[in-house]
C-alpha positions in Angstrom: 8.4 -18.7 3.5 8.5 -15.1 2.4 5.2 -13.3 3.1 3.6 -9.9 2.9 0.4 -9.6 4.7 -1.8 -6.5 4.4 -4.3 -5.3 7.0 -6.4 -2.3 7.8 -8.8 -2.2 5.0 -12.5 -1.7 5.5 -15.5 0.4 4.7 -15.5 4.2 5.2 -17.5 7.2 4.1 -16.0 9.7 1.7 -13.8 12.1 3.5 -12.7 9.6 6.1 -9.4 8.0 6.7 -7.8 4.5 6.9 -4.3 3.3 7.6 -3.2 0.2 5.8 -0.4 -2.0 7.1 1.8 -4.5 5.4 3.8 -7.0 7.5 6.8 -8.7 6.0 8.2 -11.9 7.2 11.1 -14.3 6.4 13.1 -11.6 4.5 14.8 -8.3 5.2 12.6 -5.9 3.2 14.7 -2.9 4.2 16.8 -3.7 1.2 13.9 -3.6 -1.2 11.8 -0.9 -2.9 8.4 -1.1 -1.4 5.1 0.0 -2.8 1.3 0.0 -2.6 -0.8 -0.8 -5.6 -4.6 -1.0 -6.0 -7.0 -2.7 -8.4 -10.6 -1.6 -8.8 -13.2 -4.0 -10.2 -12.7 -4.4 -14.0 -9.6 -2.3 -14.0 -5.9 -2.9 -14.1 -3.7 -2.9 -11.1 -2.3 0.7 -10.6 0.7 2.0 -8.7 -0.4 4.2 -5.7 2.9 4.9 -3.9 6.4 3.7 -3.5 9.2 4.1 -1.0 12.8 3.2 -1.8 15.3 1.6 0.5 16.7 5.1 1.2 13.3 6.6 2.0 12.5 8.4 -1.2 8.8 8.4 -1.9 6.6 8.7 -5.0 2.8 9.1 -5.3 0.3 8.8 -8.1 -1.2 12.1 -9.0 -4.6 11.0 -7.9 -3.5 10.5 -4.3 -0.9 13.2 -3.8 -1.6 15.3 -0.7 -4.0 12.7 0.6 -2.0 9.5 1.1 1.3 9.0 2.9 3.6 6.0 2.6 6.0 5.1 5.4 8.0 2.2 6.7 9.4 0.7 9.9 12.4 -1.3 8.8 13.1 -2.5 12.3 9.8 -4.3 12.3 9.5 -5.1 8.6 6.4 -3.0 8.3 5.0 -0.8 5.5 2.1 1.6 5.9 -0.2 3.7 3.8 -2.1 6.5 5.6 -5.1 7.4 3.5 -6.9 10.7 4.3 -9.8 12.5 2.6 -10.8 9.3 0.9 -12.9 9.4 -2.2 -15.3 6.9 -3.7 -12.8 6.4 -6.6 -10.3 5.1 -4.0 -12.4 2.0 -3.7 -10.2 -1.0 -4.6 -8.2 -3.9 -3.4 -4.9 -2.6 -2.1 -1.8 -4.6 -2.4 1.7 -4.1 -1.0 4.7 -5.2 -3.0 8.4 -5.6 -2.4 10.8 -5.2 -5.3 13.9 -7.1 -4.1 16.0 -7.2 -7.2 15.1 -10.2 -9.4 12.1 -11.1 -7.3 8.9 -9.1 -6.6 6.8 -10.2 -3.7 3.1 -9.5 -3.4 0.6 -9.5 -0.6 -2.8 -11.0 -0.9 -4.6 -7.6 -0.8 -7.0 -5.8 1.5 -10.3 -4.3 0.4 -11.0 -0.6 0.8 -14.5 0.6 0.1 -15.4 4.2 0.2 -19.1 5.2 0.1 -20.6 8.5 -0.6 
C-alpha cells in the first residue's frame, strides 16, 4: 500500500524552527513531483513548497527565505526545514506526491506557533 507519513510537527514559539519529514513507502517517489501544503483552521489547503523530480524548487511568497524543501530519494524522504516561524504558519502540514495520474497525500502533521 502506497503511503506518505509526515512527522516532526509540534508546538514552538514564534522565531523558532521545526523540521518536517515525510516518509514514502511502496512506491518510487523519486519520479514524482513532491510538495508540502498546509491548511489552517477554517481556510483552504494552500501550497507551501514544491520540489520536482530534477530538484527544482518553488516556494509560496509567505515562506520564501524561511522554509527550505529537500528530498532524499535514496530513502524516499521529503523534508521541510522551517525557520523564523510566525504565528500565521500555524496549520496542519501535508506532504503530497504528484505521480502523473495519481496524487498521494499524507495524513498531516500539526504545527502550532505561539507568540
